[in-house]
C-alpha positions as CSV (number, residue, x, y, z in Angstrom):
1,X,0.0,0.0,0.0
2,X,1.4,3.4,-1.0
3,X,0.1,5.2,2.1
4,X,-0.6,8.9,2.7
5,X,3.0,9.6,3.8
6,X,6.3,8.9,2.0
7,X,8.6,6.3,3.6
8,X,11.2,8.9,4.6
9,X,8.6,11.2,6.3
10,X,9.1,11.8,10.0
11,X,5.9,11.8,12.0
12,X,4.7,12.8,15.4
13,X,1.5,11.3,16.6
14,X,-0.8,13.2,19.0
15,X,-2.5,10.8,21.4
16,X,-2.9,12.7,24.7
17,X,-4.4,10.5,27.5
18,X,-5.5,7.8,25.1
19,X,-2.5,5.8,23.9
20,X,-2.7,3.1,22.9
21,X,-6.1,1.6,23.7
22,X,-8.1,4.7,22.6
23,X,-5.9,6.1,19.9
24,X,-6.7,3.7,17.0
25,X,-5.4,6.1,14.4
26,X,-2.0,6.4,16.1
27,X,-1.8,2.7,16.5
28,X,-2.9,2.1,12.9
29,X,-0.2,4.5,11.5
30,X,2.4,2.9,13.8
31,X,1.5,-0.7,12.8
32,X,0.8,-0.2,9.1
33,X,2.3,3.1,7.9
34,X,5.7,3.2,6.1
35,X,6.8,6.5,7.5
36,X,9.1,6.9,10.5
37,X,7.2,7.7,13.7
38,X,9.7,9.7,15.8
39,X,7.5,10.4,18.8
40,X,4.1,9.9,20.4
41,X,2.5,12.7,22.4
42,X,0.8,11.6,25.6
43,X,1.1,13.8,28.7
44,X,0.0,10.9,31.0
45,X,2.7,8.6,29.7
46,X,5.5,11.0,29.0
47,X,9.0,9.6,29.7
48,X,8.0,6.1,28.6
49,X,8.2,4.4,25.2
50,X,5.7,2.9,22.8
51,X,7.2,-0.6,23.6
52,X,6.1,-0.1,27.3
53,X,2.5,0.0,26.3
54,X,2.2,-1.8,22.9
55,X,5.2,-4.2,22.5
56,X,4.1,-5.4,19.0
57,X,4.4,-1.9,17.5
58,X,7.5,0.0,16.2
59,X,9.1,1.7,19.1
60,X,9.3,5.4,19.7
61,X,9.6,7.8,22.7
62,X,6.4,9.1,24.4
63,X,6.7,12.8,25.2
64,X,4.5,15.4,26.7
65,X,4.5,18.0,23.9
66,X,5.8,19.0,20.5
67,X,8.5,21.1,22.3
68,X,10.0,17.9,23.6
69,X,10.4,16.1,20.3
70,X,14.0,15.4,19.5
71,X,14.9,16.8,16.1
72,X,12.7,17.9,13.3
73,X,9.6,16.3,11.8
74,X,7.5,16.5,8.7
75,X,4.0,16.2,10.1
76,X,2.0,16.1,13.3
77,X,-0.8,13.5,13.0
78,X,-3.8,13.7,15.2
79,X,-3.9,10.0,16.2
80,X,-7.2,10.1,18.1
81,X,-10.7,9.6,16.8
82,X,-12.9,10.5,19.7
83,X,-16.7,10.0,19.6
84,X,-18.1,12.9,17.7
85,X,-14.7,13.7,16.1
86,X,-14.3,17.0,18.0
87,X,-11.1,18.9,18.3
88,X,-10.1,19.4,21.9
89,X,-8.8,22.7,23.1
90,X,-5.9,21.1,25.0
91,X,-4.4,20.0,21.7
92,X,-4.1,23.5,20.4
93,X,-0.6,24.3,21.7
94,X,0.9,21.3,20.0
95,X,-0.8,22.0,16.7
96,X,0.2,25.7,17.0
97,X,3.9,24.7,17.7
98,X,3.9,22.2,14.8
99,X,2.6,24.7,12.3
100,X,5.1,27.4,13.6
101,X,7.9,24.9,12.9
102,X,6.7,24.5,9.3
103,X,5.3,21.0,9.8
104,X,2.2,19.7,8.1
105,X,-0.8,18.8,10.3
106,X,-2.9,15.8,9.4
107,X,-6.2,15.2,11.2
108,X,-9.2,12.8,10.7
109,X,-11.7,14.8,12.9
110,X,-15.1,16.1,12.1
111,X,-13.9,19.5,13.1
112,X,-11.9,21.0,10.2
113,X,-8.6,22.3,11.3
114,X,-8.1,24.0,7.9
115,X,-11.1,26.2,8.7
116,X,-9.5,27.4,12.0
117,X,-8.4,30.9,11.2
118,X,-5.3,30.8,13.5
119,X,-4.1,27.4,12.2
120,X,-4.7,28.5,8.6
121,X,-2.7,31.7,9.1
122,X,0.2,29.8,10.7
123,X,0.3,27.2,7.9
124,X,0.3,30.0,5.4
125,X,3.1,32.0,7.0
126,X,5.4,29.1,7.9
127,X,5.0,26.9,4.8
128,X,3.1,24.0,6.3
129,X,-0.1,22.4,5.1
130,X,-3.3,21.2,6.9
131,X,-4.9,18.0,5.7
132,X,-8.4,17.2,6.9
133,X,-8.7,13.6,5.6
134,X,-12.3,13.3,6.7
135,X,-13.5,15.8,4.2
136,X,-15.9,14.2,1.7
137,X,-15.6,14.6,-2.1
138,X,-17.7,17.2,-3.8
139,X,-19.6,14.9,-6.1
140,X,-21.7,12.3,-4.3
141,X,-23.5,9.5,-6.2
142,X,-26.5,7.5,-5.1
143,X,-26.2,3.8,-4.8
144,X,-27.6,1.6,-7.5
145,X,-26.5,-1.9,-6.4
146,X,-24.0,-2.1,-9.3
147,X,-21.1,-3.2,-7.1
148,X,-22.6,-6.7,-7.0
149,X,-21.3,-7.1,-10.5
150,X,-17.8,-5.8,-9.8
151,X,-15.1,-7.6,-11.7
152,X,-13.3,-8.6,-8.5
153,X,-13.9,-10.7,-5.4
154,X,-15.2,-8.3,-2.8
155,X,-14.8,-8.9,1.0
156,X,-16.3,-6.6,3.6
157,X,-15.2,-6.6,7.3
158,X,-18.2,-6.0,9.6
159,X,-18.4,-6.0,13.4
160,X,-20.4,-6.9,16.4
161,X,-19.5,-3.4,17.7
162,X,-17.6,-0.3,16.7
163,X,-13.8,-0.2,17.2
164,X,-13.4,-4.0,17.3
165,X,-10.7,-4.2,14.5
166,X,-12.4,-4.1,11.2
167,X,-9.7,-1.9,9.6
168,X,-7.0,-4.0,11.1
169,X,-8.6,-7.2,9.8
170,X,-9.0,-5.6,6.3
171,X,-5.4,-4.5,6.1
172,X,-4.1,-7.8,7.3
173,X,-6.2,-9.6,4.7
174,X,-4.8,-7.4,2.0
175,X,-1.2,-7.9,3.2
176,X,-1.6,-11.7,3.4
177,X,-3.2,-11.9,0.0
178,X,-0.3,-9.9,-1.6
179,X,2.2,-12.2,0.1
180,X,0.5,-15.0,-1.7
181,X,0.7,-13.2,-5.1
182,X,-2.9,-12.1,-5.1
183,X,-3.5,-8.7,-6.6
184,X,-5.4,-7.2,-3.6
185,X,-6.3,-3.7,-2.5
186,X,-7.9,-2.1,0.5
187,X,-11.0,0.1,0.0
188,X,-10.7,2.5,3.0
189,X,-13.8,4.1,4.5
190,X,-12.3,5.7,7.6
191,X,-9.5,8.1,8.5
192,X,-7.0,5.5,9.6
193,X,-7.5,3.4,6.5
194,X,-7.0,6.5,4.3
195,X,-3.7,7.3,6.0
196,X,-2.5,3.7,5.6
197,X,-3.7,3.3,1.9
198,X,-3.3,6.8,0.7
199,X,-6.8,7.2,-0.7
200,X,-10.4,6.6,0.2
201,X,-13.4,8.4,1.7
202,X,-14.3,8.8,5.3
203,X,-17.9,7.5,5.2
204,X,-19.0,9.1,8.4
205,X,-18.7,12.5,6.9
206,X,-20.9,11.6,3.9
207,X,-24.6,12.4,4.0
208,X,-26.6,9.3,4.7
209,X,-28.3,9.2,1.3
210,X,-25.0,8.9,-0.5
211,X,-23.0,6.5,1.7
212,X,-23.9,3.4,-0.4
213,X,-23.2,5.3,-3.6
214,X,-19.8,6.4,-2.5
215,X,-18.7,2.9,-1.4
216,X,-20.1,1.5,-4.7
217,X,-18.2,4.0,-6.7
218,X,-14.9,3.2,-4.9
219,X,-15.4,-0.6,-5.5
220,X,-16.3,-0.1,-9.2
221,X,-13.3,2.2,-9.7
222,X,-10.8,-0.3,-8.3
223,X,-12.3,-3.6,-9.3
224,X,-10.9,-3.6,-12.9
225,X,-7.4,-3.3,-11.5
226,X,-7.5,-6.0,-8.8
227,X,-8.6,-9.6,-8.2
228,X,-9.5,-9.0,-4.5
229,X,-10.9,-5.9,-2.9
230,X,-11.3,-5.8,0.9
231,X,-13.7,-3.0,2.0
232,X,-13.1,-1.6,5.5
233,X,-16.3,-1.6,7.5
234,X,-17.4,1.0,9.9
235,X,-19.6,1.0,13.0
236,X,-22.0,-1.9,13.7
237,X,-25.4,-2.8,12.4
238,X,-26.7,-3.1,16.0
239,X,-25.1,0.1,17.4
240,X,-27.6,2.9,18.3
241,X,-25.2,5.6,17.0
242,X,-23.1,4.0,14.2
243,X,-25.5,1.7,12.5
244,X,-26.1,4.0,9.5
245,X,-22.5,3.7,8.3
246,X,-22.6,0.0,8.7
247,X,-25.8,-0.4,6.6
248,X,-24.7,2.0,3.9
249,X,-21.3,0.3,3.4
250,X,-23.0,-3.1,3.4
251,X,-25.4,-2.1,0.6
252,X,-22.8,-0.2,-1.3
253,X,-20.0,-2.8,-1.3
254,X,-22.0,-5.6,-2.9
255,X,-19.6,-8.0,-1.1
256,X,-19.3,-11.6,-2.0
257,X,-18.2,-12.5,1.6
258,X,-18.4,-10.8,5.0
259,X,-15.9,-11.3,7.8
260,X,-17.4,-10.7,11.2
261,X,-15.0,-9.0,13.7
262,X,-15.6,-9.4,17.4
263,X,-14.0,-8.5,20.8
264,X,-14.4,-11.6,23.1
265,X,-14.2,-9.7,26.4
266,X,-16.3,-6.6,25.6
267,X,-19.7,-6.7,27.2
268,X,-21.3,-3.4,26.2
269,X,-21.3,-1.3,23.1
270,X,-18.7,1.4,22.6
271,X,-19.9,4.6,24.4
272,X,-23.3,3.0,25.3
273,X,-23.1,1.0,28.4
274,X,-26.8,0.4,28.5
275,X,-26.6,-1.8,25.4
276,X,-24.9,-5.2,25.5
277,X,-22.8,-6.4,22.6
278,X,-25.0,-8.8,20.6
279,X,-23.9,-12.4,20.4
280,X,-22.1,-13.3,17.1
281,X,-25.0,-15.5,15.9
282,X,-27.4,-12.6,16.2
283,X,-25.0,-10.3,14.3
284,X,-24.6,-12.9,11.5
285,X,-28.4,-13.0,11.1
286,X,-28.6,-9.2,11.1
287,X,-25.9,-8.6,8.5
288,X,-27.1,-11.3,6.1
289,X,-30.7,-10.4,6.3
290,X,-30.1,-6.7,5.8
291,X,-27.7,-7.3,2.9
292,X,-30.1,-9.7,1.1
293,X,-32.5,-7.2,-0.5
294,X,-29.6,-5.5,-2.4
295,X,-27.1,-8.3,-2.8
296,X,-27.0,-11.6,-0.7
297,X,-23.8,-11.7,1.3
298,X,-22.7,-14.4,3.7
299,X,-20.6,-14.2,6.8
300,X,-18.0,-16.6,5.6
301,X,-15.4,-16.2,8.4
302,X,-14.6,-14.4,11.6
303,X,-11.8,-12.3,13.1
304,X,-11.2,-11.9,16.8
305,X,-9.2,-9.4,18.8
306,X,-7.3,-11.5,21.3
307,X,-4.8,-8.8,22.3
308,X,-5.7,-9.0,26.0
309,X,-5.4,-12.8,26.1
310,X,-2.6,-13.7,28.5
311,X,-1.3,-16.5,26.2
312,X,-1.6,-18.0,22.8
313,X,-3.4,-21.0,24.4
314,X,-6.1,-18.7,25.8
315,X,-6.4,-17.0,22.5
316,X,-6.9,-20.3,20.8
317,X,-9.6,-21.2,23.3
318,X,-11.4,-18.0,22.5
319,X,-11.1,-18.7,18.8
320,X,-12.5,-22.2,19.2
321,X,-15.5,-20.8,21.0
322,X,-16.0,-18.1,18.4
323,X,-15.8,-20.6,15.5
324,X,-18.4,-22.7,17.2
325,X,-20.7,-19.7,17.5
326,X,-20.2,-18.7,13.9
327,X,-20.0,-22.1,12.3
328,X,-17.2,-20.7,10.2
329,X,-13.4,-20.5,10.7
330,X,-11.9,-17.6,12.6
331,X,-8.5,-16.2,13.6
332,X,-6.8,-13.2,15.1
333,X,-5.1,-11.9,12.0
334,X,-2.5,-9.9,14.0
335,X,-1.6,-12.7,16.4
336,X,-2.0,-15.8,14.1
337,X,-2.1,-14.4,10.5
338,X,-4.9,-14.1,8.0
339,X,-4.2,-17.2,5.9
340,X,-7.1,-19.2,7.2
341,X,-9.4,-16.4,6.2
342,X,-8.0,-16.2,2.7
343,X,-8.3,-19.9,2.2
344,X,-11.9,-20.0,3.3
345,X,-12.9,-16.9,1.4
346,X,-11.5,-18.4,-1.8
347,X,-9.1,-15.6,-2.2
348,X,-5.9,-17.3,-1.2
349,X,-4.1,-18.0,-4.5
350,X,-3.0,-15.9,-7.5
């Protein structure tokens, strides 16, 4: 994947108070980006290192502010995607300092930093740029169901909840497919996927009427050039706040197969403690029944986030239980690789 940044770019990731568990954009850029991350900003963990909190990620120092970054950098990336996507006032000094240093600032928030008069003036006077990657395109199409006839095998990652690893699973599937010689591509629908792949549309900024059309258009544009497309899912069909994104992507992608992503220890929906996470079998029925009127899609495999499992043996036990609930094979694509998914999805060979 080409990515949003060049391999020789030096990045600083802003993740104050949330790294790593609630800074999925920062974690995604660290894990899958090609650029060099020279520091992570988190006041609560300053003086430590990435390896102290997330051993599987590329290491970097954790510092309290841009002023404490050793050496120069090319960009400050807002590595947090809070509910509602709002910019927090406490981040302003770091963004201001980065722009005064001539760095670019990249953000995937609903609040547009380019429309902030102070930030815009600083970028203009010091030679930096502001990139709001969540901005939707100007021309928005309606969905027609045409992606069902795309000239590629299309897989969509869906979830039992928001923030369970749909983007991670999608990227791992693409990487594993390419290692097998399959011409595969990611279809990004969120800010982290866009930064990893270097293109895409953040669906949660698209008006609801056009979500399916935008996803359909991306699939149809890329299908002629690839054998496998993996569409990054968003939200969850059973989530009271984020179901609209999930349904729009489901209808727009026209997927041949769905991969249901699940967190085995989470009990309530993200941000909504009054709502329990639906059991996997219920989610399978929901996704398949809602997809059917536009294009029948089957949950053909599962992915599980076992990052909190104390051992591989425990993770395997969780996977065995999940496979029994789904009636389909499952894996943790980060911990154990995505090969079993590719083989079952029929996308494992060139």
